[in-house]
N, C-alpha and C positions, 0 to 999 in steps of 0.2 A: 760512666760507662764506657768501655774499651771499644775501639774501633778497627777495623780488620777490612782487607780486600778479599773479592771473592772471583772464583774461577765459575763460568758459566759453559756447560757442555752443552750443545744442541744436538740432539741424537734424530737422525734421520731412519724410520723404520718402516719397511714395506712388506709384508701388511703391517700394518700398527698392532692389531690385536692377534693373538695373546702377546705377541713378542714385546711390545713396550713394557708392559706388566714385568715380564721376565727379567728384561735388561735392567728396569729400575731396582729389581730385586738383588741384581747382583752389584749395582752400583751402589745401594745402601749398605750393602756388606763392605765396600770400601771406603766409606765416611761420607758418602753423599747424603744429605739430608733434605734438601728441598727439590721437589720436582712439578712440572707445570707440562701436563700432557696437552696436546694439540692434534690435528687432524693428520700431520706427517710423522708423528712421533712424540718428542717430549724435550723440555729443558731440564737440568741437572746443576744443582747449585753446590759448592761446597768452598770452605774458607780456603785461600791460597796457600796457608800455611800448611793445610791437611791433603792437599792436592798432590797426587802421584802418578804422573801420565804414562809410567811405565804399567802400572797396575791397571789405569784405563784400557792400554792397548791390550793386555792379556785378557781381558774379560772376553769371552765367547759363550756360543751354545753348543751343545752338543751335537755330535755330527749329523744325528738324526733330523734334529731342529733346523741346523745351519741349511740344510736342504729348501727348507721353507719360508727362507727370510732373507732380505738384504737390510743391512744397518751399516751407519757411519757415524762418526763422531766430530763435530768442530770446536775448538777451545778458545774462549776468549777469556779475558780479564776483565772484572769490572771492579772499580775503585768503590769504597766505601761511599764517597759522595753522591754516587748516581744510583746506589742500590735502592733505596725507596721510589725511586722514580721508575725504575725497572719493574718494581711490582705493582706500583700503582697504575701502570699502563696494563697490566694483566688480570690483576687480581678481581674476582668478582665474588658477590655476597653468596653464601650457603644457606638454603632453607633445606630443614629435614623435618619431614612431615609435617609442616605448618606449626611445629611446636619449639624449633630451635633455629634462631637466625645468627648466622654467623657473619660479621660483616669487618670492615676494616673503619679505621676512624674517619676515613675521608667519604664514607657512604652515609646516606641518610637513615637516621634510626627508626625501626619499625616497631611501634609500640604494641601492637595486636598478637603478638608472639609470647606466649609463658616463659619464654627464655632466649634472651639477647647476649650474645658474647662479642666482645669487640677485639679482635686481634690485629694488632700493629705488622703489616706482614715483612717482618724481617727473615733473617736467615735461620728459621728454625722450621721444623717438620711439624705440621699440626696446624694448617690453615683450615681445615675441612674439608678440601678440596679431594683427597685423596680417599680411595674407598675404605680404606683400614680405619681411617679416622670417622668418617660418615658411619661404619657401621658399629664402631664403638660408642657413638652417640645415639645411635638407634638403640642399644642395648640399655645404656642410661636412661633413655627415657622412660624406659618400662621399669627402671629399679628405684626402690625408696631408699634414698641418702640419707633422710632425718636423723639428725645424731648420731651417724656412723662414721667411724676413725677411718680415714682412706687415705691409701698410698698410690701416687701415679708414677710409675716407673719411667724414665726416659720420656719426661713431661714435654720436651719439644717447644711450642708457645704457651705451655700450659693450659690448652683448651679444655681437657677432660679435667682436671683438677677445677678448673672455674665453674664449668658445666655442675660438677659434682657438687662445690659449695653454694651456686646458685639453688639447687636441689633440696638445699640443708645439712649438708655433710658438716662435721665438726667435731675434731680438728682434721686438717688435711697435710700431707707432706707430699710435697714435688720434688723429685730428683732426676736431673741430666749430666752426664759427664760432658759436655759441651759447653764450653765457657759461654758462648754467645746465645745458646737456647737456655742457659741459667739466668743469664742477663735479661732476656727476652720474657720469659715468665715472670720474673719480677716485676718488669715494667707491665705486662698485661694483668698480673694480679693487681696490682694498683689501679690500671685502668678500668676494671670491672669491678672495683670496691669489694674485693674479697679478701679483706687482710688476715683471714683465718689461717691462708695457706702459708706454710712454711717451706721456703724454696732452698734446696741444698745442692751443691755442684758436687757430683761423685757419682759412684755406682752402687752395685748392690753390696758393696762392704761396708757401706755406712748402716746398713740395717743391722741391729741388734736386738735390745729388750723391748723395743717398742713393737706392740702387736696391732693388727688393722683387721675391721670387719669386713672391708672390700679392699682389694688390689687390682688396680688398672696398669696394663701393661701392653702399650702398642710398639712393640718393638721387631728386630729382625729374629727368625728362627733362631739363629746359633746364640744369641744372648739370651732366649727364652731356656732355651735347653740347657746353657750353662747356670743359669740364675733358679732354676725352677726348684732346686731344694732349699735356696734361701726364701724364696717365697713362701714355700710352705711351712718354713719355720716361724715366720712372722704373723702368718694368717690366722685367727681365730678359729677354732672349731665351729664349723656351720656357717664360716666365711666364705664370700665369694671371690672368685678370681675370673676377671674379663681379660682376655688375651688375643691379641690381631697383629698383623704385620708380616702374615706368612699366606702361602699359596693352601688351596683345598687340600691339595697333593701330599702336603706336609702335615696335615692335622693329626694323622694317626700316630706318627711319631712323637710329635710334642705331648698328645693326649696320653700315651702310655707312660711317656716319661713323668708326667704330672700325676698318673695313677700309684707309681712307685713310691710316692711321698703321701698318699693319702688323699689326692685331689681327683674327684669323679668329675667327668663330663657332663652337663646337663642338656646344652644345647647350644646350637650353632647358626650363625646368619651367613649368606655369602651373597657377595658382589663379583660379578667377573669371575676373575680366579682367587680372588682374595677372600678371606674367613675371619670371623670373630665369634669366640668361642666362651660360653657362661659355664664357670666350673664352680664347683663347692668342695671345701673341706670335710671329711668326715670328723 
């Protein structure tokens, strides 16, 4: 597996909410994939090769929003050898409804949960800490995956595909366009003994004749809007689409776009300003 250096950006935000979430969404659009929220704001991580300081400096809130918040960024480089030490010092297990326990390899296992997922905390989005990942897990715990053909778009760590596999999905395809996420998913698939997950490096252009019963897509709004037609083309009639990665205020725009391709909205869940939506193809 390849190695790389990272950039850590510490964001001080006052007041922290909802402004941290708004800034995280902006930073996700320019390539930041891992975020660690704290009482004073958050830390964000991106591979050094993908970091553009001019784009970071260009991040701004609207004039109306900016009247209500002060924020600042501090940039620091982290070499690859120290990456896991950074995560291990901050990573805490995630408990979702006493049904799914998400932990790192250095945490003690818990055998009294129906589903336990082990995620090596590397530079990939999807450790279970962010509201969007948790919302998707909530939906998945309510869903029957047995024997379903599943696609996980923008898989990050592979956490959603792994949970689907543990719930009986087969076969599964996980796709991410970041090499470090692709590598991390391969490692986590092996770590969780879910070998029926095929992991590919790329984006929606990889999708073709293969069709799916369920599609999971926890990505940013722009990617969802751009790729919705492709998702519709590979989702079976009656199949379900679960999406997150955007704010409640953006939900109507995205669901209207999906409706253009025969995908109707069933229900949604919300945590803070984030939402996850359950949809179905006619």
